[in-house]
All heavy atoms as TSV, in Angstrom:
chain	resi	resn	atom	element	x	y	z
A	1	MET	N	N	-31.128	21.713	7.915
A	1	MET	CA	C	-30.911	20.397	7.308
A	1	MET	C	C	-30.945	19.328	8.397
A	1	MET	O	O	-30.393	19.499	9.465
A	1	MET	CB	C	-29.555	20.371	6.594
A	1	MET	CG	C	-29.322	19.109	5.808
A	1	MET	SD	S	-27.670	19.071	5.055
A	1	MET	CE	C	-26.845	18.015	6.231
A	2	GLY	N	N	-31.600	18.237	8.088
A	2	GLY	CA	C	-31.689	17.144	9.041
A	2	GLY	C	C	-30.475	16.248	8.993
A	2	GLY	O	O	-29.460	16.586	8.384
A	3	PRO	N	N	-30.565	15.087	9.615
A	3	PRO	CA	C	-29.414	14.179	9.669
A	3	PRO	C	C	-29.155	13.463	8.343
A	3	PRO	O	O	-28.116	12.833	8.184
A	3	PRO	CB	C	-29.818	13.175	10.741
A	3	PRO	CG	C	-31.308	13.192	10.732
A	3	PRO	CD	C	-31.704	14.598	10.359
A	4	TYR	N	N	-30.078	13.575	7.390
A	4	TYR	CA	C	-29.921	12.842	6.132
A	4	TYR	C	C	-29.348	13.745	5.052
A	4	TYR	O	O	-29.654	14.921	4.977
A	4	TYR	CB	C	-31.269	12.279	5.672
A	4	TYR	CG	C	-31.855	11.335	6.677
A	4	TYR	CD1	C	-32.918	11.716	7.486
A	4	TYR	CD2	C	-31.320	10.060	6.841
A	4	TYR	CE1	C	-33.450	10.852	8.421
A	4	TYR	CE2	C	-31.837	9.192	7.770
A	4	TYR	CZ	C	-32.901	9.586	8.566
A	4	TYR	OH	O	-33.397	8.734	9.491
A	5	LEU	N	N	-28.525	13.157	4.202
A	5	LEU	CA	C	-27.950	13.894	3.087
A	5	LEU	C	C	-28.785	13.683	1.832
A	5	LEU	O	O	-29.357	12.618	1.640
A	5	LEU	CB	C	-26.526	13.399	2.801
A	5	LEU	CG	C	-25.502	13.568	3.919
A	5	LEU	CD1	C	-24.189	12.933	3.508
A	5	LEU	CD2	C	-25.299	15.029	4.234
A	6	THR	N	N	-28.839	14.702	1.010
A	6	THR	CA	C	-29.521	14.527	-0.271
A	6	THR	C	C	-28.624	13.687	-1.178
A	6	THR	O	O	-27.442	13.485	-0.889
A	6	THR	CB	C	-29.779	15.884	-0.944
A	6	THR	OG1	O	-28.526	16.473	-1.265
A	6	THR	CG2	C	-30.566	16.811	-0.040
A	7	LEU	N	N	-29.199	13.204	-2.265
A	7	LEU	CA	C	-28.404	12.416	-3.213
A	7	LEU	C	C	-27.253	13.235	-3.759
A	7	LEU	O	O	-26.145	12.734	-3.930
A	7	LEU	CB	C	-29.295	11.925	-4.358
A	7	LEU	CG	C	-30.307	10.852	-3.982
A	7	LEU	CD1	C	-31.208	10.541	-5.168
A	7	LEU	CD2	C	-29.618	9.589	-3.498
A	8	ARG	N	N	-27.492	14.506	-4.021
A	8	ARG	CA	C	-26.434	15.371	-4.551
A	8	ARG	C	C	-25.304	15.522	-3.528
A	8	ARG	O	O	-24.126	15.461	-3.886
A	8	ARG	CB	C	-26.996	16.742	-4.907
A	8	ARG	CG	C	-25.909	17.704	-5.339
A	8	ARG	CD	C	-26.483	19.004	-5.846
A	8	ARG	NE	N	-27.058	18.781	-7.153
A	8	ARG	CZ	C	-28.109	19.432	-7.632
A	8	ARG	NH1	N	-28.696	20.349	-6.915
A	8	ARG	NH2	N	-28.561	19.172	-8.839
A	9	GLU	N	N	-25.666	15.706	-2.257
A	9	GLU	CA	C	-24.637	15.847	-1.212
A	9	GLU	C	C	-23.816	14.563	-1.071
A	9	GLU	O	O	-22.604	14.612	-0.908
A	9	GLU	CB	C	-25.291	16.215	0.128
A	9	GLU	CG	C	-25.817	17.634	0.168
A	9	GLU	CD	C	-26.718	17.890	1.353
A	9	GLU	OE1	O	-27.381	16.958	1.842
A	9	GLU	OE2	O	-26.754	19.045	1.798
A	10	ARG	N	N	-24.494	13.426	-1.143
A	10	ARG	CA	C	-23.763	12.157	-1.060
A	10	ARG	C	C	-22.814	11.998	-2.237
A	10	ARG	O	O	-21.677	11.592	-2.077
A	10	ARG	CB	C	-24.740	10.980	-1.017
A	10	ARG	CG	C	-25.217	10.677	0.386
A	10	ARG	CD	C	-25.825	9.324	0.437
A	10	ARG	NE	N	-27.225	9.431	0.031
A	10	ARG	CZ	C	-28.041	8.413	-0.108
A	10	ARG	NH1	N	-27.619	7.196	0.090
A	10	ARG	NH2	N	-29.284	8.585	-0.458
A	11	ARG	N	N	-23.306	12.320	-3.437
A	11	ARG	CA	C	-22.467	12.222	-4.630
A	11	ARG	C	C	-21.255	13.153	-4.517
A	11	ARG	O	O	-20.133	12.763	-4.815
A	11	ARG	CB	C	-23.285	12.583	-5.869
A	11	ARG	CG	C	-22.498	12.409	-7.153
A	11	ARG	CD	C	-23.034	13.243	-8.286
A	11	ARG	NE	N	-22.953	14.656	-7.944
A	11	ARG	CZ	C	-23.720	15.598	-8.464
A	11	ARG	NH1	N	-24.645	15.281	-9.330
A	11	ARG	NH2	N	-23.583	16.853	-8.111
A	12	ASP	N	N	-21.495	14.368	-4.066
A	12	ASP	CA	C	-20.399	15.338	-3.940
A	12	ASP	C	C	-19.351	14.864	-2.944
A	12	ASP	O	O	-18.154	15.039	-3.166
A	12	ASP	CB	C	-20.934	16.709	-3.531
A	12	ASP	CG	C	-21.726	17.379	-4.648
A	12	ASP	OD1	O	-21.656	16.900	-5.804
A	12	ASP	OD2	O	-22.423	18.370	-4.355
A	13	ARG	N	N	-19.793	14.261	-1.854
A	13	ARG	CA	C	-18.830	13.741	-0.870
A	13	ARG	C	C	-18.023	12.590	-1.426
A	13	ARG	O	O	-16.818	12.494	-1.202
A	13	ARG	CB	C	-19.556	13.299	0.410
A	13	ARG	CG	C	-19.967	14.441	1.284
A	13	ARG	CD	C	-20.440	13.962	2.628
A	13	ARG	NE	N	-20.885	15.104	3.425
A	13	ARG	CZ	C	-21.252	15.003	4.683
A	13	ARG	NH1	N	-21.246	13.830	5.281
A	13	ARG	NH2	N	-21.637	16.069	5.343
A	14	LYS	N	N	-18.699	11.696	-2.157
A	14	LYS	CA	C	-17.985	10.569	-2.765
A	14	LYS	C	C	-16.940	11.068	-3.748
A	14	LYS	O	O	-15.815	10.577	-3.776
A	14	LYS	CB	C	-18.963	9.631	-3.472
A	14	LYS	CG	C	-19.731	8.723	-2.549
A	14	LYS	CD	C	-20.624	7.792	-3.338
A	14	LYS	CE	C	-21.462	6.935	-2.408
A	14	LYS	NZ	N	-22.370	6.069	-3.154
A	15	LEU	N	N	-17.327	12.054	-4.577
A	15	LEU	CA	C	-16.379	12.605	-5.543
A	15	LEU	C	C	-15.202	13.258	-4.841
A	15	LEU	O	O	-14.052	13.115	-5.265
A	15	LEU	CB	C	-17.082	13.620	-6.455
A	15	LEU	CG	C	-17.978	13.025	-7.531
A	15	LEU	CD1	C	-18.734	14.135	-8.254
A	15	LEU	CD2	C	-17.175	12.219	-8.516
A	16	ALA	N	N	-15.482	13.978	-3.766
A	16	ALA	CA	C	-14.401	14.636	-3.020
A	16	ALA	C	C	-13.466	13.592	-2.426
A	16	ALA	O	O	-12.239	13.762	-2.457
A	16	ALA	CB	C	-14.981	15.524	-1.926
A	17	ASN	N	N	-14.011	12.510	-1.909
A	17	ASN	CA	C	-13.176	11.444	-1.343
A	17	ASN	C	C	-12.313	10.804	-2.419
A	17	ASN	O	O	-11.137	10.503	-2.190
A	17	ASN	CB	C	-14.040	10.381	-0.662
A	17	ASN	CG	C	-14.631	10.865	0.641
A	17	ASN	OD1	O	-14.149	11.828	1.228
A	17	ASN	ND2	N	-15.681	10.212	1.095
A	18	CYS	N	N	-12.887	10.596	-3.597
A	18	CYS	CA	C	-12.122	10.013	-4.701
A	18	CYS	C	C	-10.995	10.951	-5.122
A	18	CYS	O	O	-9.878	10.514	-5.365
A	18	CYS	CB	C	-13.027	9.730	-5.897
A	18	CYS	SG	S	-14.125	8.323	-5.629
A	19	ARG	N	N	-11.309	12.240	-5.201
A	19	ARG	CA	C	-10.278	13.212	-5.590
A	19	ARG	C	C	-9.150	13.217	-4.564
A	19	ARG	O	O	-7.977	13.287	-4.932
A	19	ARG	CB	C	-10.883	14.611	-5.699
A	19	ARG	CG	C	-11.625	14.821	-6.975
A	19	ARG	CD	C	-11.946	16.296	-7.188
A	19	ARG	NE	N	-13.073	16.405	-8.081
A	19	ARG	CZ	C	-14.322	16.649	-7.695
A	19	ARG	NH1	N	-14.598	16.857	-6.435
A	19	ARG	NH2	N	-15.290	16.702	-8.565
A	20	ASP	N	N	-9.505	13.156	-3.285
A	20	ASP	CA	C	-8.477	13.136	-2.237
A	20	ASP	C	C	-7.601	11.897	-2.369
A	20	ASP	O	O	-6.379	11.971	-2.207
A	20	ASP	CB	C	-9.128	13.163	-0.851
A	20	ASP	CG	C	-9.810	14.494	-0.541
A	20	ASP	OD1	O	-9.551	15.476	-1.280
A	20	ASP	OD2	O	-10.591	14.546	0.422
A	21	ALA	N	N	-8.219	10.757	-2.661
A	21	ALA	CA	C	-7.460	9.517	-2.800
A	21	ALA	C	C	-6.509	9.597	-3.996
A	21	ALA	O	O	-5.351	9.179	-3.907
A	21	ALA	CB	C	-8.410	8.332	-2.950
A	22	VAL	N	N	-6.979	10.149	-5.095
A	22	VAL	CA	C	-6.138	10.290	-6.283
A	22	VAL	C	C	-4.966	11.215	-5.986
A	22	VAL	O	O	-3.823	10.923	-6.340
A	22	VAL	CB	C	-6.969	10.810	-7.480
A	22	VAL	CG1	C	-6.074	11.252	-8.614
A	22	VAL	CG2	C	-7.934	9.732	-7.941
A	23	GLU	N	N	-5.238	12.328	-5.324
A	23	GLU	CA	C	-4.163	13.275	-4.994
A	23	GLU	C	C	-3.130	12.617	-4.085
A	23	GLU	O	O	-1.933	12.844	-4.227
A	23	GLU	CB	C	-4.735	14.540	-4.333
A	23	GLU	CG	C	-5.494	15.431	-5.295
A	23	GLU	CD	C	-4.664	15.896	-6.478
A	23	GLU	OE1	O	-3.500	16.295	-6.291
A	23	GLU	OE2	O	-5.185	15.856	-7.604
A	24	ALA	N	N	-3.591	11.787	-3.147
A	24	ALA	CA	C	-2.673	11.124	-2.223
A	24	ALA	C	C	-1.814	10.088	-2.953
A	24	ALA	O	O	-0.666	9.845	-2.567
A	24	ALA	CB	C	-3.455	10.452	-1.093
A	25	LEU	N	N	-2.350	9.489	-4.004
A	25	LEU	CA	C	-1.614	8.455	-4.732
A	25	LEU	C	C	-0.633	9.015	-5.758
A	25	LEU	O	O	0.284	8.308	-6.173
A	25	LEU	CB	C	-2.584	7.525	-5.448
A	25	LEU	CG	C	-3.253	6.477	-4.565
A	25	LEU	CD1	C	-4.284	5.706	-5.372
A	25	LEU	CD2	C	-2.231	5.518	-3.990
A	26	LYS	N	N	-0.813	10.260	-6.172
A	26	LYS	CA	C	0.034	10.818	-7.229
A	26	LYS	C	C	1.529	10.706	-6.928
A	26	LYS	O	O	2.291	10.264	-7.788
A	26	LYS	CB	C	-0.352	12.269	-7.514
A	26	LYS	CG	C	-1.553	12.372	-8.432
A	26	LYS	CD	C	-1.851	13.810	-8.764
A	26	LYS	CE	C	-3.071	13.909	-9.658
A	26	LYS	NZ	N	-3.421	15.305	-9.950
A	27	PRO	N	N	2.008	11.094	-5.725
A	27	PRO	CA	C	3.448	10.959	-5.482
A	27	PRO	C	C	3.917	9.505	-5.479
A	27	PRO	O	O	5.035	9.205	-5.912
A	27	PRO	CB	C	3.669	11.616	-4.124
A	27	PRO	CG	C	2.332	11.860	-3.537
A	27	PRO	CD	C	1.318	11.768	-4.635
A	28	VAL	N	N	3.066	8.612	-5.022
A	28	VAL	CA	C	3.416	7.189	-5.001
A	28	VAL	C	C	3.560	6.673	-6.433
A	28	VAL	O	O	4.534	5.993	-6.774
A	28	VAL	CB	C	2.345	6.376	-4.243
A	28	VAL	CG1	C	2.642	4.886	-4.312
A	28	VAL	CG2	C	2.255	6.851	-2.803
A	29	LEU	N	N	2.588	7.023	-7.272
A	29	LEU	CA	C	2.644	6.583	-8.663
A	29	LEU	C	C	3.823	7.216	-9.400
A	29	LEU	O	O	4.453	6.561	-10.234
A	29	LEU	CB	C	1.330	6.914	-9.373
A	29	LEU	CG	C	0.121	6.134	-8.852
A	29	LEU	CD1	C	-1.154	6.638	-9.520
A	29	LEU	CD2	C	0.291	4.647	-9.092
A	30	ALA	N	N	4.133	8.461	-9.096
A	30	ALA	CA	C	5.271	9.122	-9.738
A	30	ALA	C	C	6.576	8.419	-9.354
A	30	ALA	O	O	7.443	8.193	-10.199
A	30	ALA	CB	C	5.319	10.592	-9.338
A	31	ALA	N	N	6.710	8.056	-8.084
A	31	ALA	CA	C	7.912	7.355	-7.635
A	31	ALA	C	C	8.007	5.978	-8.301
A	31	ALA	O	O	9.089	5.543	-8.702
A	31	ALA	CB	C	7.898	7.208	-6.116
A	32	TYR	N	N	6.882	5.311	-8.436
A	32	TYR	CA	C	6.867	3.998	-9.080
A	32	TYR	C	C	7.261	4.125	-10.548
A	32	TYR	O	O	8.032	3.313	-11.067
A	32	TYR	CB	C	5.472	3.389	-8.934
A	32	TYR	CG	C	5.378	1.967	-9.414
A	32	TYR	CD1	C	6.080	0.956	-8.765
A	32	TYR	CD2	C	4.596	1.631	-10.504
A	32	TYR	CE1	C	6.001	-0.352	-9.199
A	32	TYR	CE2	C	4.510	0.325	-10.948
A	32	TYR	CZ	C	5.213	-0.663	-10.286
A	32	TYR	OH	O	5.131	-1.952	-10.723
A	33	ALA	N	N	6.747	5.157	-11.223
A	33	ALA	CA	C	7.086	5.379	-12.628
A	33	ALA	C	C	8.584	5.651	-12.783
A	33	ALA	O	O	9.223	5.128	-13.700
A	33	ALA	CB	C	6.268	6.538	-13.188
A	34	ARG	N	N	9.151	6.453	-11.873
A	34	ARG	CA	C	10.595	6.721	-11.930
A	34	ARG	C	C	11.376	5.433	-11.733
A	34	ARG	O	O	12.367	5.182	-12.427
A	34	ARG	CB	C	11.002	7.743	-10.857
A	34	ARG	CG	C	10.759	9.174	-11.267
A	34	ARG	CD	C	11.450	10.141	-10.344
A	34	ARG	NE	N	11.103	9.972	-8.949
A	34	ARG	CZ	C	10.016	10.499	-8.374
A	34	ARG	NH1	N	9.191	11.223	-9.077
A	34	ARG	NH2	N	9.781	10.292	-7.106
A	35	ALA	N	N	10.946	4.615	-10.790
A	35	ALA	CA	C	11.642	3.350	-10.531
A	35	ALA	C	C	11.588	2.453	-11.766
A	35	ALA	O	O	12.583	1.810	-12.115
A	35	ALA	CB	C	11.016	2.646	-9.326
A	36	LEU	N	N	10.451	2.424	-12.436
A	36	LEU	CA	C	10.336	1.605	-13.645
A	36	LEU	C	C	11.256	2.133	-14.736
A	36	LEU	O	O	11.901	1.349	-15.440
A	36	LEU	CB	C	8.886	1.595	-14.143
A	36	LEU	CG	C	7.901	0.780	-13.312
A	36	LEU	CD1	C	6.495	0.948	-13.875
A	36	LEU	CD2	C	8.282	-0.687	-13.294
A	37	GLU	N	N	11.318	3.461	-14.868
A	37	GLU	CA	C	12.185	4.054	-15.887
A	37	GLU	C	C	13.655	3.724	-15.621
A	37	GLU	O	O	14.435	3.552	-16.545
A	37	GLU	CB	C	12.000	5.563	-15.927
A	37	GLU	CG	C	10.693	5.992	-16.550
A	37	GLU	CD	C	10.452	7.486	-16.424
A	37	GLU	OE1	O	11.301	8.184	-15.827
A	37	GLU	OE2	O	9.409	7.946	-16.920
A	38	GLU	N	N	14.003	3.653	-14.344
A	38	GLU	CA	C	15.393	3.390	-13.983
A	38	GLU	C	C	15.693	1.895	-13.926
A	38	GLU	O	O	16.812	1.497	-13.611
A	38	GLU	CB	C	15.703	4.047	-12.636
A	38	GLU	CG	C	15.623	5.567	-12.700
A	38	GLU	CD	C	15.679	6.214	-11.336
A	38	GLU	OE1	O	15.988	5.509	-10.355
A	38	GLU	OE2	O	15.408	7.421	-11.248
A	39	GLY	N	N	14.708	1.088	-14.200
A	39	GLY	CA	C	14.910	-0.351	-14.233
A	39	GLY	C	C	14.942	-1.000	-12.866
A	39	GLY	O	O	15.422	-2.118	-12.718
A	40	ILE	N	N	14.446	-0.301	-11.869
A	40	ILE	CA	C	14.417	-0.863	-10.519
A	40	ILE	C	C	13.154	-1.709	-10.383
A	40	ILE	O	O	12.060	-1.244	-10.674
A	40	ILE	CB	C	14.416	0.260	-9.461
A	40	ILE	CG1	C	15.686	1.101	-9.595
A	40	ILE	CG2	C	14.262	-0.316	-8.061
A	40	ILE	CD1	C	15.665	2.376	-8.778
A	41	VAL	N	N	13.315	-2.930	-9.946
A	41	VAL	CA	C	12.156	-3.794	-9.732
A	41	VAL	C	C	11.798	-3.717	-8.256
A	41	VAL	O	O	12.562	-4.170	-7.399
A	41	VAL	CB	C	12.455	-5.254	-10.148
A	41	VAL	CG1	C	11.236	-6.121	-9.872
A	41	VAL	CG2	C	12.847	-5.310	-11.616
A	42	LEU	N	N	10.642	-3.111	-7.989
A	42	LEU	CA	C	10.214	-2.956	-6.593
A	42	LEU	C	C	9.668	-4.286	-6.079
A	42	LEU	O	O	8.904	-4.949	-6.767
A	42	LEU	CB	C	9.158	-1.867	-6.495
A	42	LEU	CG	C	9.583	-0.506	-6.996
A	42	LEU	CD1	C	8.428	0.476	-6.886
A	42	LEU	CD2	C	10.769	0.023	-6.206
A	43	GLY	N	N	10.059	-4.647	-4.881
A	43	GLY	CA	C	9.547	-5.853	-4.279
A	43	GLY	C	C	10.293	-7.112	-4.671
A	43	GLY	O	O	9.872	-8.206	-4.326
A	44	ALA	N	N	11.376	-6.997	-5.401
A	44	ALA	CA	C	12.136	-8.192	-5.778
A	44	ALA	C	C	12.852	-8.741	-4.524
A	44	ALA	O	O	13.512	-7.996	-3.824
A	44	ALA	CB	C	13.159	-7.867	-6.864
A	45	ALA	N	N	12.691	-10.004	-4.275
A	45	ALA	CA	C	13.288	-10.600	-3.090
A	45	ALA	C	C	14.809	-10.604	-3.208
A	45	ALA	O	O	15.524	-10.351	-2.246
A	45	ALA	CB	C	12.760	-12.017	-2.887
A	46	ASP	N	N	15.299	-10.904	-4.402
A	46	ASP	CA	C	16.749	-10.982	-4.626
A	46	ASP	C	C	17.108	-10.099	-5.817
A	46	ASP	O	O	16.875	-10.486	-6.966
A	46	ASP	CB	C	17.149	-12.431	-4.894
A	46	ASP	CG	C	18.663	-12.566	-5.069
A	46	ASP	OD1	O	19.377	-11.574	-4.846
A	46	ASP	OD2	O	19.111	-13.672	-5.421
A	47	PRO	N	N	17.664	-8.916	-5.556
A	47	PRO	CA	C	17.958	-7.986	-6.653
A	47	PRO	C	C	18.908	-8.575	-7.697
A	47	PRO	O	O	18.854	-8.196	-8.857
A	47	PRO	CB	C	18.604	-6.791	-5.958
A	47	PRO	CG	C	18.199	-6.896	-4.537
A	47	PRO	CD	C	17.968	-8.363	-4.257
A	48	SER	N	N	19.762	-9.513	-7.303
A	48	SER	CA	C	20.708	-10.083	-8.266
A	48	SER	C	C	19.993	-10.980	-9.270
A	48	SER	O	O	20.571	-11.327	-10.301
A	48	SER	CB	C	21.802	-10.863	-7.538
A	48	SER	OG	O	21.218	-11.977	-6.869
A	49	ALA	N	N	18.743	-11.375	-8.966
A	49	ALA	CA	C	18.004	-12.244	-9.854
A	49	ALA	C	C	17.444	-11.487	-11.046
A	49	ALA	O	O	16.986	-12.085	-12.000
A	49	ALA	CB	C	16.849	-12.916	-9.092
A	50	VAL	N	N	17.496	-10.167	-10.986
A	50	VAL	CA	C	16.912	-9.347	-12.066
A	50	VAL	C	C	17.854	-9.307	-13.252
A	50	VAL	O	O	19.018	-9.088	-13.117
A	50	VAL	CB	C	16.612	-7.917	-11.538
A	50	VAL	CG1	C	16.121	-7.028	-12.683
A	50	VAL	CG2	C	15.604	-7.982	-10.420
């Protein structure tokens, strides 16, 4: 194989990168969902204002 990727190889790499990004975000999104369920407002400058 030369230095160039086929269209299929490029597509497969893009999909793999997207899957990795989704997997990396899952714990972050889960924590955010828990915070929303518990009524915690993330990023609020003044918690007493909530």
